[in-house]
Backbone bond lengths (Angstrom), bond angles and torsions (degrees), N, CA, C in turn:
res aa  C-N    CA-C-N  psi(-1)  N-CA   C-N-CA  omega(-1)  CA-C   N-CA-C  phi
1 M - - - 1.438 - - 1.534 108.62 -
2 Y 1.312 114.49 139.90 1.457 120.32 177.01 1.519 108.63 -150.34
3 Y 1.315 116.07 172.86 1.455 121.17 -176.09 1.519 109.82 -131.00
4 V 1.321 115.65 141.73 1.459 121.74 172.64 1.521 107.59 -121.83
5 I 1.313 115.77 160.84 1.466 120.11 179.18 1.517 108.59 -112.85
6 Q 1.313 114.10 122.11 1.460 120.08 178.78 1.524 108.83 -98.82
7 I 1.324 115.09 131.10 1.464 122.35 178.25 1.525 105.96 -123.49
8 G 1.308 116.75 97.64 1.462 120.43 -175.27 1.514 110.33 63.09
9 E 1.319 116.37 -121.11 1.467 121.73 179.47 1.536 112.00 -92.97
10 H 1.329 117.39 2.38 1.457 122.43 -175.70 1.520 111.17 -116.11
11 Y 1.327 114.79 173.80 1.453 122.24 178.65 1.522 109.45 -126.95
12 Y 1.327 115.00 146.28 1.460 121.01 -179.99 1.525 110.16 -67.86
13 K 1.313 113.83 136.22 1.462 122.08 176.78 1.515 106.40 -149.68
14 H 1.295 117.98 150.72 1.455 118.44 172.69 1.519 109.35 -136.52
15 T 1.301 113.97 147.51 1.456 122.23 -179.51 1.510 107.93 -132.87
16 D 1.322 115.94 126.90 1.461 121.10 -179.84 1.526 111.34 53.25
17 G 1.325 116.63 38.80 1.456 121.23 177.29 1.508 115.22 78.50
18 V 1.337 117.20 3.18 1.461 121.40 -179.39 1.529 108.54 -104.76
19 A 1.323 116.75 125.68 1.455 121.02 179.80 1.523 110.04 -74.32
20 I 1.313 115.36 126.71 1.454 121.82 175.74 1.529 107.04 -136.82
21 S 1.306 117.13 -178.86 1.460 119.28 176.55 1.519 109.52 -130.71
22 T 1.312 114.59 163.86 1.451 121.22 -179.88 1.517 108.68 -140.20
23 E 1.319 116.81 149.37 1.461 121.13 175.59 1.525 110.97 -80.82
24 D 1.333 116.71 -19.19 1.461 123.03 -176.34 1.530 109.60 -92.63
25 E 1.312 116.50 111.12 1.469 120.00 -178.77 1.522 112.33 -59.31
26 E 1.312 117.51 -31.02 1.457 120.44 -179.56 1.528 112.05 -67.52
27 L 1.316 118.07 -19.27 1.460 121.72 177.69 1.523 112.25 -94.85
28 A 1.323 116.68 -2.62 1.468 121.21 -179.16 1.521 110.15 -68.96
29 Y 1.328 115.10 153.80 1.459 119.90 175.91 1.522 108.56 -68.68
30 A 1.317 117.59 131.63 1.459 122.52 -179.42 1.523 109.31 -100.91
31 F 1.304 116.48 114.65 1.462 122.37 176.33 1.522 108.87 -88.10
32 T 1.303 117.40 136.84 1.462 120.72 175.13 1.519 111.11 -99.48
33 N 1.315 116.84 -12.41 1.455 122.13 -178.99 1.530 108.86 -112.83
34 L 1.328 116.11 119.80 1.460 120.89 -176.59 1.526 111.71 -62.41
35 A 1.318 117.96 -40.49 1.471 120.62 -179.44 1.522 110.95 -61.39
36 D 1.339 116.95 -42.37 1.468 120.50 178.06 1.525 110.77 -64.60
37 A 1.328 116.66 -40.06 1.467 120.80 179.09 1.524 110.35 -63.86
38 K 1.324 116.64 -43.53 1.468 119.90 179.84 1.521 111.31 -63.08
39 Q 1.334 116.41 -41.42 1.463 120.55 -179.82 1.536 110.66 -62.96
40 K 1.318 116.13 -45.83 1.463 120.00 180.00 1.530 110.28 -65.92
41 A 1.330 117.12 -37.63 1.468 120.67 178.78 1.526 110.64 -60.98
42 I 1.318 116.77 -38.96 1.462 120.39 176.86 1.523 109.94 -63.47
43 E 1.334 116.28 -44.73 1.469 121.37 -178.47 1.533 112.22 -61.33
44 V 1.324 116.81 -38.88 1.467 120.36 -175.04 1.528 112.67 -102.49
45 E 1.328 115.78 6.89 1.464 122.49 179.96 1.531 111.58 55.63
46 G 1.330 114.65 49.69 1.451 121.31 178.99 1.520 111.39 -120.62
47 A 1.317 115.61 -175.89 1.463 122.12 179.93 1.526 110.00 -121.74
48 V 1.316 116.17 137.29 1.460 121.44 179.16 1.530 108.98 -78.36
49 R 1.319 116.03 132.77 1.456 122.34 176.58 1.532 108.56 -120.98
50 K 1.321 116.28 126.36 1.463 122.15 179.73 1.523 109.54 -83.10
51 R 1.311 116.28 134.88 1.449 121.81 177.65 1.530 108.83 -130.14
52 E 1.303 116.23 147.33 1.459 121.16 178.29 1.519 109.15 -126.57
53 V 1.307 114.22 148.56 1.460 120.35 178.21 1.532 106.58 -136.17
54 S 1.312 116.40 138.77 1.459 120.30 -178.07 1.532 110.38 -79.96
55 Y 1.305 114.88 159.92 1.460 120.43 177.19 1.524 110.12 -59.64
56 E 1.323 116.40 -39.53 1.461 120.48 -179.16 1.529 110.90 -63.03
57 E 1.338 116.16 -40.90 1.465 119.85 177.89 1.524 110.94 -63.73
58 L 1.330 116.29 -43.24 1.469 120.05 178.62 1.524 111.25 -62.29
59 Q 1.311 116.14 -42.99 1.461 120.11 179.78 1.530 110.71 -63.46
60 E 1.322 116.61 -42.63 1.465 121.53 179.14 1.533 110.84 -62.71
61 L 1.323 116.03 -45.69 1.465 120.01 178.77 1.521 110.96 -64.33
62 S 1.310 116.99 -40.20 1.458 121.31 179.71 1.527 110.56 -61.32
63 E 1.314 116.50 -45.02 1.467 120.51 178.91 1.530 110.68 -63.70
64 Q 1.318 116.16 -41.48 1.466 120.96 179.24 1.526 110.81 -63.42
65 H 1.334 116.86 -46.02 1.461 120.60 -179.46 1.520 111.96 -67.53
66 T 1.323 116.65 -35.72 1.470 120.15 176.96 1.518 110.26 -61.72
67 E 1.315 116.47 -44.40 1.466 120.56 179.63 1.528 110.69 -64.75
68 E 1.335 117.31 -43.04 1.465 120.75 177.84 1.525 110.59 -62.33
69 Y 1.327 117.04 -40.27 1.473 121.63 179.62 1.527 110.06 -63.30
70 R 1.305 116.88 -43.27 1.478 120.75 -179.25 1.521 112.12 -62.34
71 Q 1.329 116.82 -26.53 1.457 120.91 -178.65 1.531 113.06 -82.92
72 L 1.334 116.31 -8.07 1.465 119.82 179.48 1.523 110.90 -74.72
73 S 1.323 115.69 157.08 1.459 120.39 175.23 1.532 108.98 -72.25
74 I 1.300 116.82 162.94 1.465 121.54 178.77 1.523 110.31 -59.36
75 E 1.323 117.26 -39.92 1.466 121.12 -179.90 1.535 111.03 -62.23
76 E 1.330 115.99 -42.93 1.464 120.13 179.79 1.532 110.85 -66.09
77 R 1.318 116.76 -39.11 1.468 120.23 177.31 1.528 110.91 -63.43
78 E 1.330 116.77 -41.64 1.462 120.26 179.34 1.521 111.78 -62.40
79 V 1.327 117.47 -38.77 1.461 121.16 177.31 1.528 110.10 -61.63
80 I 1.316 116.56 -45.92 1.467 121.04 179.88 1.525 110.60 -63.71
81 E 1.309 117.62 -46.23 1.465 121.33 -178.41 1.523 111.41 -64.56
82 T 1.323 117.56 -38.69 1.465 121.19 177.24 1.518 110.36 -64.77
83 F 1.321 116.96 -44.15 1.457 121.51 178.90 1.527 110.75 -61.85
84 C 1.326 116.79 -45.75 1.468 120.37 179.99 1.524 110.89 -62.20
85 Q 1.305 117.67 -40.77 1.463 120.61 178.37 1.524 110.34 -64.85
86 Y 1.327 117.15 -37.67 1.461 122.52 177.67 1.522 110.08 -60.84
87 I 1.326 117.24 -44.51 1.465 121.12 179.74 1.523 110.60 -63.30
88 V 1.311 117.22 -43.92 1.465 121.09 -179.21 1.525 110.34 -61.25
89 D 1.314 117.53 -32.25 1.457 121.91 -177.23 1.526 114.16 -80.35
90 I 1.311 118.54 -10.86 1.466 121.44 -178.43 1.525 108.61 -90.65
91 K 1.337 115.92 105.53 1.462 120.57 -177.68 1.522 109.56 -135.58
92 D 1.317 115.18 154.35 1.457 119.50 176.31 1.523 109.96 -85.93
93 D 1.331 116.96 -174.00 1.461 121.80 -177.23 1.527 113.04 -62.66
94 E 1.324 116.99 -24.77 1.458 120.97 -179.61 1.534 112.29 -91.35
95 G 1.319 117.26 2.14 1.451 121.53 179.72 1.513 114.57 86.66
96 K 1.336 116.85 4.68 1.457 121.24 178.93 1.533 109.17 -78.69
97 V 1.321 116.20 134.42 1.458 120.39 179.56 1.526 109.11 -65.29
98 I 1.326 115.87 131.77 1.461 122.32 178.39 1.520 107.50 -106.14
99 I 1.300 115.56 128.88 1.476 119.49 179.46 1.503 108.05 -122.48
């Protein structure tokens, strides 16, 4: 289960810490915490929408993404791994990851 924020005909998304929107729900930021989603929805004057995904769908997507990742060049993999490590390292005073 996850939550997205709908703002009119668009969905909340952020890139590099900048809030933007997208027409494609699949590109929307997925919140796993309802309280965080509600807080952000208030900030951006949007509405929280609950979404569910089955285990089978997650497994299928995981396998697909793993295969796509394996097909990337070493340089592209390093960029992704560096970015992911950067995200993991961004935390607030309470140790919560900040994105």
